[in-house]
N, C-alpha and C positions, 0 to 999 in steps of 0.2 A: 453396668459401670456407673460409678457416682458422677455427679456433675463436675466435681473437681478433676476427675480423670478425663472426662470428655473435653474439658477446657484445655487441659494439657495437650491432648492429642490434636485438637483443633489448632492450638498455638503452633505446633510443629508443622502442621500442614500449611497453615497460613504463611509461615516463614518460607516454605518452599515455593508457594505461590508468588510471594514478593520477589524472590530471586528470578523466577521464571518470567514475571512481568518485566523486570529490568532487562533480562536477556532478549525478550521479544522487542523491547524498545530499541536495543542495539541492532537486532535483525531488521526491523522496519527502517531504521536509518540507513543501514547498509544497502538494502534493496532499493530504497528511494534514490540514494546517491548513484548507485550503479546504473539504474535505469535512466535517471535524469541526465547523466553524463556519458551514456553509451553513444557510440559513433552514429548509430542509425538516427537517433532522435536529436542529437546535436546538429546533424546535417539539415534536418527539417526545420529546426528552430532558427538556423542561420539564414534561411531563405527569406528575403525581405520582399514580400508582396502584400498587397492590401487584403487578399483573400486568405491569408495564412491564419486560420482560426486555431490551428494546433498550438501555437505559442501560448495562448491563454490557458488551454488545457494543461500544457506542460508545466507552466509556472504554478497553477493551482495544485496539481498533483504533487509537485516537489515540496511546496511550502506546507501542504496538508500532511504529507508523510513525515516531514521533520517535526512538525508541531505534535503529531501523535507520538512520535518517539520520545520527545521531551516529556509529554504527559505521562507516558509509561514510566519513565525514569523517576519522575517526581512521585507518582503513585506508589512505586515500589519502596522509595525512601520513606515516605510517610507511613506506609504499612509497617516497615521495619521498626521505625521509632515507636509506633503504636504498640507493637509487640513487646519492645524492650520496656516501655513505661506502663504497659497495660492500661492505657488511657481510653476510656469509653468515648471521649470526645474525638480523639484521633480516629478511632474505629468508625465513628459515625461519619466523619469526613471520607474515610476510605470506602465505606458502604455507598455513600452518595456518588463518589467518583466511579465506582464499579457500575452503578446504575447508568451514569452518563456514558461510560465506555460501552455498555451494552447497547444503548441507543445508537452510538456511533457505529457499532458493528452491524446493526440492522440497516442503517443508512448506507454503509459500505456495500452490503450485499445488494441493496436496491440499485446503487450506482453502478455496480459491476454488470448487472443484467440490463440496465437501461441505457447507460451512457457509453458502453463499449462501442456500439456502432457509430456514435457521434465522433469518437476519437478516430476510428477507422476512416470515416468519411472525410474528416478534416484533413488527414494526411493524404488521402486519395485525391481530394480536391486540389491540394497543392501540386501533386504530380500531374494531374490532368491539365492544370493551368500552364505549367511549364512545357508540357508536351505540345499542347495546342499552340502556345506562343512561339515555340521554336519551329514548329511545322509551318506556320503562316508567315512569321517575320524573320526567321533565322537569327533570333536574338542571341547575342553573345552571352549575356547573363544567364538566360534560360539554358543555353548549351552547357555552361559550366555547372549549373545546378543539377541538370540531368545527369551529367557525367559523375558528379559527386554521389548522387543517389544510386546510380547503377553500380558504382564501385563499392559502395557501402553495403547495400542490400544484396549484392551479387545477383542482380537481375538485369533485364533489359526490355524496355518497351512494354507494350500491351498486346497480348495475344489476339485480341479482337480486331486489331488494326494493322497487323503486320503486312497483310496483302495489299494495303493501300498506301501506307506511309513508311516504306522500308528505309527511306533516306534518314529519318530520325534515328532509328536504331543503328544504322551504318556509321553515323557521325558521332554518336554519344556512347557507344558500347565498346568494351575492350576485348575481353577474352572470347575466343570462339566457343559457340555453343550456349553462351549465356542468354541469347535471344529466346531460348526455349522456356525460360522462366519468366512468367508474367510478374511485373513489378507490383501491380495492384494486389495480386495474390500473395506476393512476398510480404507486403505491408500487413495484410490481414493475418498471415501466419505468425508474424513477429508479435503483433499485438495480442493475438490469442494465447501465445506462449507466456506472455507477461501476465495476462489475466489469470492463468492457471497458478502462477506464483502468488499473485495477490489473493486468490481464493483460498489457497492453502494457509497463508498467513492469517486471513480473516477467520477461518474456521478454528485455528489454534487460539487466536485471541478470544473468540467467542466462547470456546470451551473453558479457557482459563478464567474468563470474566464471570461466567455463570457459577463456576465452582467457587471462585473468590467471593462472590456475593453471598453464597450460602454460608461459607465459613465465617465471613465478617458479620453477617446478621446473627448467627448463633453466638459469636463472641460478644456482640453488643448486648443481646438480650440475656445472655448468661450472667452478665455483670449484675443484673438486678436480683439474682438469686444467690449471690455470694455475700458473705458478711463483710469482707474487706477486699475490695477490688485491687488495691495497690499492694497486697501481700503476695509477692511473686512466688509462684509454685505451691502456695498453700491455699486451698479452696475448701470451703465448707458450705453446706446447704444452709440458707438463711433460716433462722428460727422463727416460727410462727408465733 
């Protein structure tokens, strides 16, 4: 196949990648907002105690997710404009953006494997604090927060302490039988399920990013072998 034919095929593939990137941006925004405003994590964020480290993680994840979705949208738009104008300068910008995005994907994979337990521990620390505070001081605020957590996560108490502190579960749990579900385990299960969603999105973004980098790099370098870059749809091998 001639270089002109390869460029046309690459152009159509890059057009598809641009649309997929924008769709991924919408997906990331949707997942970010649905997680950020889900009942489970809103309950934890609304608990006002000095040891609530989860609030910082929550805000960081929300703003990072929204920023990434905006970056995806802008990248897709720039790529579409570059395809329409066949501008090697815009394709250079797109190639650099794909490289930056690839670094972000690598960082996301590292974060998922490293900071997952930090988020889990932050939520568990909040629950442990409320549990101990209500057990020792019968605090009204702690009781209300525990009741909110139990009703939202559909759990009750901690299995390791049922035999010693039954009064906490008896006063803060609602439905019968919920005491069989450990709240610390419920928190861990919920965060693990969210990490699976994040992992799938990250793999999709990584695949599209690598493929987009290859296509964009080819498009950029192919421009040096064409006689007229701005002649749309008409490509010839440069004369030596």
